Each structure stands twice: as structure tokens, then as C-alpha cells.
C-alpha positions in Angstrom: 8.9 25.8 7.9 6.2 24.1 9.9 3.7 26.8 8.9 4.6 26.2 5.2 4.2 22.3 5.5 0.9 22.3 7.5 -0.8 25.6 7.0 -0.5 26.3 3.2 -2.0 24.3 0.4 1.3 24.0 -1.3 2.9 22.7 1.9 0.2 20.1 2.4 0.5 18.9 -1.2 4.2 18.7 -0.6 3.8 16.6 2.5 1.3 14.3 0.8 3.6 13.8 -2.1 6.7 12.9 0.2 4.5 10.6 2.4 3.1 9.0 -0.8 6.6 8.3 -2.2 7.7 6.9 1.1 4.6 4.5 1.1 5.4 3.4 -2.4 8.9 2.3 -1.3 7.2 0.3 1.6 4.9 -1.3 -1.0 7.9 -2.6 -3.0 9.4 -4.1 0.2 6.1 -5.6 1.2 5.6 -7.0 -2.3 9.0 -8.6 -2.2 8.3 -10.3 1.1 4.9 -11.5 -0.1 6.4 -13.0 -3.3 8.1 -15.6 -1.1 4.6 -17.0 -0.5 4.9 -18.5 -4.1 8.0 -20.5 -3.4 6.8 -24.1 -3.0 8.6 -24.9 0.2 5.7 -25.1 2.6 6.2 -21.5 3.6 9.8 -21.7 5.0 11.1 -18.8 3.0 8.0 -16.6 4.0 8.3 -17.6 7.6 12.0 -16.8 7.7 11.3 -13.3 6.1 8.5 -12.6 8.7 10.8 -13.7 11.5 13.5 -11.3 10.2 11.0 -8.5 9.9 9.7 -9.1 13.4 13.1 -9.3 15.1 15.2 -6.8 13.2 15.7 -3.6 15.2 15.8 -1.3 12.2 12.5 -2.6 10.9 10.9 -2.1 14.4 12.1 1.5 14.4 10.7 2.1 10.9 7.3 0.6 11.8 6.0 3.6 13.7 7.4 6.0 11.1 5.5 3.9 8.4 2.2 4.2 10.5 2.9 8.0 10.8 3.3 8.1 7.0 -0.1 6.4 6.4 -1.8 8.8 8.9 -0.2 11.9 7.5 -1.0 10.9 3.8 -4.7 10.2 4.7 -5.1 13.4 6.7 -3.4 15.6 4.1 -5.7 14.0 1.4 -8.8 14.7 3.3 -7.8 18.3 4.1 -6.9 19.0 0.5 -10.1 17.4 -0.8 -12.1 19.5 1.6 -10.4 22.7 0.6 -10.9 22.0 -3.0 -14.7 21.4 -2.5 -15.0 24.7 -0.5 -13.0 26.6 -3.1 -15.1 25.5 -6.1 -18.4 25.7 -4.3 -21.3 24.9 -6.7 -19.0 25.1 -9.7 -17.7 22.0 -11.4 -14.2 21.0 -10.4 -11.6 22.0 -13.1 -10.6 18.4 -13.7 -14.1 17.1 -13.4 -16.2 15.0 -15.8 -16.5 17.7 -18.3 -12.7 18.1 -18.7 -11.3 16.1 -21.7 -8.1 14.2 -21.4 -8.4 13.7 -17.6 -8.5 10.0 -16.5 -11.2 8.6 -14.2 -8.5 7.8 -11.6 -7.4 11.4 -11.5 -10.9 12.6 -10.9 -11.7 10.1 -8.2 -8.5 9.9 -6.1 -10.5 10.6 -2.9 -12.9 7.7 -3.7 -10.1 5.3 -4.4 -8.4 6.5 -1.2 -11.4 5.7 0.9 -11.6 2.2 -0.7 -7.9 1.7 0.2 -8.4 2.8 3.8 -11.2 0.2 4.1 -8.9 -2.4 2.5 -6.0 -1.4 4.8 -8.3 -1.9 7.8 -9.3 -5.4 6.6 -5.6 -6.2 5.8 -4.5 -5.2 9.3 -7.3 -7.2 11.0 -6.4 -10.3 8.9 -2.7 -10.2 9.3 -0.9 -7.5 11.2 -3.1 -7.6 14.3 -2.8 -11.3 14.6 0.9 -11.5 13.9 1.5 -8.8 16.6 -0.7 -10.6 19.2 -3.4 -7.9 19.3 -5.9 -10.5 18.1 -5.5 -14.1 19.0 -5.1 -16.7 16.3 -4.8 -20.5 16.7 -2.9 -20.6 13.4 0.1 -18.9 14.7 1.9 -21.8 16.3 5.7 -22.1 16.5 7.5 -24.1 13.8 11.2 -25.0 13.4 12.8 -23.9 10.2 16.4 -23.6 9.0 17.8 -20.1 8.7 21.3 -19.9 7.3 21.7 -23.6 8.3 20.6 -22.9 11.9 17.5 -24.6 13.2 15.2 -21.7 14.4 11.8 -21.6 16.1 9.6 -19.1 14.4 5.8 -18.2 14.3 4.1 -20.0 11.4 2.9 -16.9 9.7 2.5 -18.8 6.4 -0.3 -20.9 8.0 -2.2 -17.7 8.8 -1.8 -16.2 5.3 -2.4 -19.5 3.5 -5.7 -20.1 5.5 -6.8 -16.5 4.9 -6.2 -16.9 1.1 -8.3 -20.0 1.1 -11.3 -17.9 2.0 -12.9 -16.7 -1.2 -14.2 -13.4 0.3 -10.7 -12.5 1.6 -9.3 -13.2 -1.9 -12.0 -11.1 -3.6 -11.3 -8.2 -1.2 -7.6 -8.5 -1.8 -8.0 -8.5 -5.6 -10.4 -5.4 -5.4 -8.1 -3.6 -2.9 -5.0 -4.3 -5.0 -6.6 -3.1 -8.3 -7.9 0.0 -6.3 -4.3 0.6 -5.2 -3.0 0.3 -8.7 -5.5 2.9 -9.9 -4.6 5.2 -7.1 -0.9 4.9 -7.8 -1.2 5.3 -11.5 -2.1 8.9 -10.8 -0.3 9.4 -7.5 3.0 8.4 -8.8 3.6 11.1 -11.4 1.6 13.6 -9.4 3.9 13.3 -6.5 6.9 13.9 -8.6 5.3 16.9 -10.2 4.4 18.5 -6.9 8.1 18.1 -5.9 9.3 19.9 -9.0 9.3 17.5 -12.0 6.9 19.5 -13.9 8.1 19.9 -17.3 6.3 18.0 -20.1 9.1 15.6 -21.0 9.4 14.3 -17.4 5.6 14.3 -16.9 5.2 12.0 -19.8 8.1 9.7 -18.7 6.8 9.6 -15.1 3.3 9.0 -16.2 4.4 6.0 -18.2 6.7 4.6 -15.6 4.1 5.3 -12.9 1.4 3.3 -14.8 3.9 0.4 -15.2 4.8 0.6 -11.6 1.2 0.9 -10.3 -0.3 -2.0 -12.3 2.7 -4.3 -11.7 2.2 -3.8 -7.9 -1.6 -4.2 -8.1 -1.5 -7.2 -10.4 1.2 -8.9 -8.4 -0.6 -8.6 -5.1 -3.8 -9.9 -6.8 -1.8 -12.8 -8.4 -0.4 -13.8 -5.1 -3.9 -14.2 -3.5 -5.4 -15.9 -6.5 -2.5 -18.4 -6.8 -2.6 -19.2 -3.0 -6.4 -19.8 -3.4 -6.2 -22.0 -6.5 -3.0 -23.8 -6.4 -1.4 -24.0 -2.9 
């Protein structure tokens, strides 16, 4: 089984598809948490969500699995791209620029992936590393909020995010990264399901349409959160 997953091209595509679908589920959870930034309550809802995510045992168990999913997805993408380049040599790739009916996103998944890795590194340095205490931040002071009617001391994660999104460069990077994510997902969504067996023409069309809606909803929503924080909060 391990030889199929890690040593064969089909197995690597299978693993990349599974890890991709797992990361898409994470994106929905992450987006749901971030949408609380738009509640005009001074960040209480967002701070409560962040406190729950930081103290919930199940979430803490899932975190290293999520990190493994990211690493696995990136490694498989690099390996498969390298194999494809070696296989075609000096010849044009089958879905290259000369092929009609193939979107720019499909032809440039590796480029979009590289952009997303750069955005992920920036995102981690701005938020995750500071919230986890790896990088010190003066903004992460404690604040008392009400959770289910109980006064609770939490880290003021909202202050960190709000200050970050008041920086125009950070907002621009977030918008570019979010739109690159949408472009990556618009191809990756249906491609993942196709690799896992949903390969007939009817389901390919349905998944392609649903994947595009999902991808651009996620990308535009993340962009909107950053822009709204910058202009109106």
C-alpha cells in the first residue's frame, strides 16, 4: 500500500488529492472563524473563537495533522511537477499553451502553488507565530470577555489582526494571496475528485461549476475581510 501511495505516479496524485480535499475543509473552518472579524463588537466574538481554538483538545490534536497535510500536498505537487517535466523533455506539455479549452489556471498550478506557499509563510509570520508565542507581540495582551455568560480572560487576538489589516501592504498581500488561492482551487477542486474516481463527463461538469463557485467564494471572502477591516473598522 505504501509503495502505491508514495512510489507510483497514480499514488502520489491520489495522496495530493486527498490532502487537497482535507485542506479545503480546513479553509471553510478558517473562513468561518475569520468572518467573526466583521461582527461590530470590538472583537469579542473573534477573541472567543480564537480562545476556543487554542484551548480545545481536539483542535490541538488536529493542528499537527493539518501541518502534515500542507507539507504532504506541497511535496507531492513538486514531485509530480518534476516528473511531468522530465517525461515531456523538450516537448510541449499536453495541456500547455497550444492546447485549446484548457484554462490558464490549469496550466499554471505549480506557479499558483509557489505563490500560495509564499503567502502562507507571510500569513504564519503575521498571525500564527505570534499567537503561539514563537514571535513576541505587544498587541497580544489579555482581555476579559464574556463567554456563555462567564467572564473569561483571553488573548486579544483581534487587536493583532486588526492592526495587521490596517497596514496597506499586508492587505494587498492578503488580497493577492486570496485570489491566487481561488485560482488554485478552481482547478484543484474538480481535479481532486476526478483523481479519486469522479471522472465521467456529467460529474466533471458539475464538480467544475461547483468548484469554481466554492473557490471564488473563499478567495473573495478572505479578500473582503481584509479590505473591510482596512477601510471600515
